[in-house]
N, C-alpha and C positions, 0 to 999 in steps of 0.2 A: 542750805544756807541756813544761817544763825539771825533772827532777830529780837532783838532785845524788849523788855517789858514796855519802854515806851513808843517803839515804832509800833507793837502789837495793839497795846491801848489805842493809840490814834487810828488805828484801822479799826477798830471795834467801833471807838466814836464816831469816825467821819465816812467810812465807806456805807451806812444804810442810808444819812444823806445824799450823799454822791449820787449812789445809786435813784434815791427818790428825785433829784434834781435833774438828771440827765440824764440824755438816750444816748449812749454810747456807738459809736463806732472805732473798735481800736483797728489798725491795719499796717503789717509790717511789725512784729513785736519779735519775727524771728531772726529781723536785722541787729537786733540789741543781743550783744552775746550771753551765751546764758552762764559762762564764768569768766573769768578774767577781766581786766582794765577795759574802761573805757569813757571816753568823754561827749555826754549825751547834752545835745544843746536846741534848747526848742526855740523856738518865735515867741518873744513877751507881746501877748493880744492885752491881756487883764489883767489885774490882781486878782483874781478869780482861778486864774489856770497855773499857776503853783500846786494847786486842790487834785486838778486833772490831770494834769502831766504825774505829779508823784502817783495815782491811781494808776496810770496806762504801763507807770517802771513798775510799781510794785505788783500788777499781775503778770510780768514779764516770765518769771518773777525774780525781780533785783532789788536790793535795796535802797530806794531815794534818797542819795547826799547832796543837798542844795547848795550851792555857795550863793549867800543871799543877804541882804543890806543889814549893814549892824544894826541900823533904825529898832529893826526887829526884834532883836534879841531883847533887850530893855520894856518889851512889851509884856506886864505882868499873865502868869500863865503862860502862855505862848511865849514867850520866852527862855521860859524855865525847860520847856518840853521840845524846844528844837535844841537848845543846849545838850537834853537828856539823850535827844535824838542822833545827836553826833554831824548838825549841820554846821556849816562854814560862814561864820560872818565875814564880812566885805568891807573894809572903810577906803568907799575909793577916793582917789585924789590925795592919799596919804602914804606914808610909809609901808603902815602896818599891811596896807594891800598884798607885799612880799608876803606879811603873814598869811597871808590866806591861802597863795600860791603855792607856800610851800603844804602847805595842808592838804592841799588839794594831790600834790605832788605824794604827799604820802599814803594817801585815801589809794591813787591808783598804784602804788607800788605794793598794796596789801591786797591788789586784786580785786578791787572793788569799782563800783562805776559815780562819775561827778556829776550832777547835772549842772549847767552854767546857763544862763541865759547871755549871750555873746554880744547882744545891744545894750546891755546892762542897765536897762529899765525897760518902763512899758513903752512899744513904738509910739513916735510922735505924727506918723506916716497919716497924713488924714483918710486913708484908704486904707490903713491898716496891714500895709507891705512891711515886712522885716525890714528895717533901716540900717545905717550904716554901724559896725560895731564898735567895740572895745577889743583891745589887742591881746587882751588877758588869755583869752582861750587857746590862741594862734601859739601864745608862749610855752603854754602850758602842753598843747599837741605838740609841737617841737622839741621842747625841750624833753617830754616822756616816751615819745613816739609812740601812746595811745591813740587807738582808732577815734575819732570824731565822728558820730552818728548822730544826721539829721533829725529834728521831730518836728514834722510838721502840724499846727492846731490849730484848730477855726471852730467857731461857736463859744468860746469863752467870753467874747467881747457883747454876750447878748447877758450878760450877768452884771458887766460891766466892763462901759465902752471907755477907754481911757481917753482917746481927744472928745467927745460931746461929756463925758462926765457919768451918761445916762446907767442907772444902775435898773437891775429887772430879776425878780426871782420868780419868773414860771418854771413851776415843776416839769421834767421831763423835756429838759432842751436840747437839744440837738448838739453833738460835739463830736467831731471827729479828731480824730490824733494818729499819724501813721511816720512809724519812722522810718528811715530810708537805706540804704547801703552807705558806709564808712568814704567822708570826702576825700577826694582823690589829693593828695600836698606833698604827693613825692616830689615834685619840682624844689620844693623849699627845706628840704629835709637837707640836714649835714650842710645849712649855711649860715656863716653867721646872725646875730638874730640882730641884724638891723631895724631901724623904722621902717624903711623900704620892705624888706622880707617880712616883716609881724604884720603891717598894712596889708601885701600883698595875700596871704594867707587868710590873714581875717575876712577880707571883701572876696576869697572866693567859697569860704564857708555861707557865707551871708548870702551870695547868690544864689549857692547851689539850695541852700533855704528857700530863700526866695519862690525858685522854681518849683519846689516840693511844694511851698503853701498855694502855688496857684494851681498844682493836680490837685489840691483838698478842695479848693476852692471852686477847680470845672471854671479856671477865666484864665486868659492870660496873665504869664506876670509882665510886669513894667518892662520899658524897655530901656536900656542907658544903668548909669550911678546909681546907686544907692541912695535912697536920700540922709540928707542929713538936716538934723535939726537946725533952726534958725541958731540958738545958743552955740553949737558947736561948730557952726561955721565961721565964728567968731575966734574961735580958737586954732582953727588951723593953718 
């Protein structure tokens, strides 16, 4: 597997810090295909977890290719490095979002993996469970037929909690990341990509992810519909 200069440089710079700051428990990396296309869908706990998820995927080893908010690409130095590592910017709520989808399809057609946070942002659930997702991940999966691999993670919120805003930098913080078997989307395949189909497939992915997060957390998952933030409720 080829890794460019910038990805290797990032590994050299970031891996020692990640090793110092985290006590890692990796599970289920065998569920990420060793080669070929796959869509990796982590729950989004924290602004810190992309580095943890990238570390997990890198160790498989696969090259981490994220769909990320376009605002990150305007940050000096970081934005330049993201572009050099061929990460994919997303301008949500605009026609440019389709450009990101096309870029992700191209990545999958090149037998690579893409990493998408299906919630679109850090969870707003008060107990940090996965919340209702955006339909882009379902559209990508149903368009390409690529496997959707859930990645459940817990621990990154100790570095940054999206609900309380609390930040901490304690070395050897325990983090657990677990990949699971592909989500079964068979009943949605070959269906017209209506809003109903896309929402059904998206909720199937997020409910499965919620169950996998419950296994990682060692506690029962919530029962019932996925959490919907108040702002999103007004838009439904």
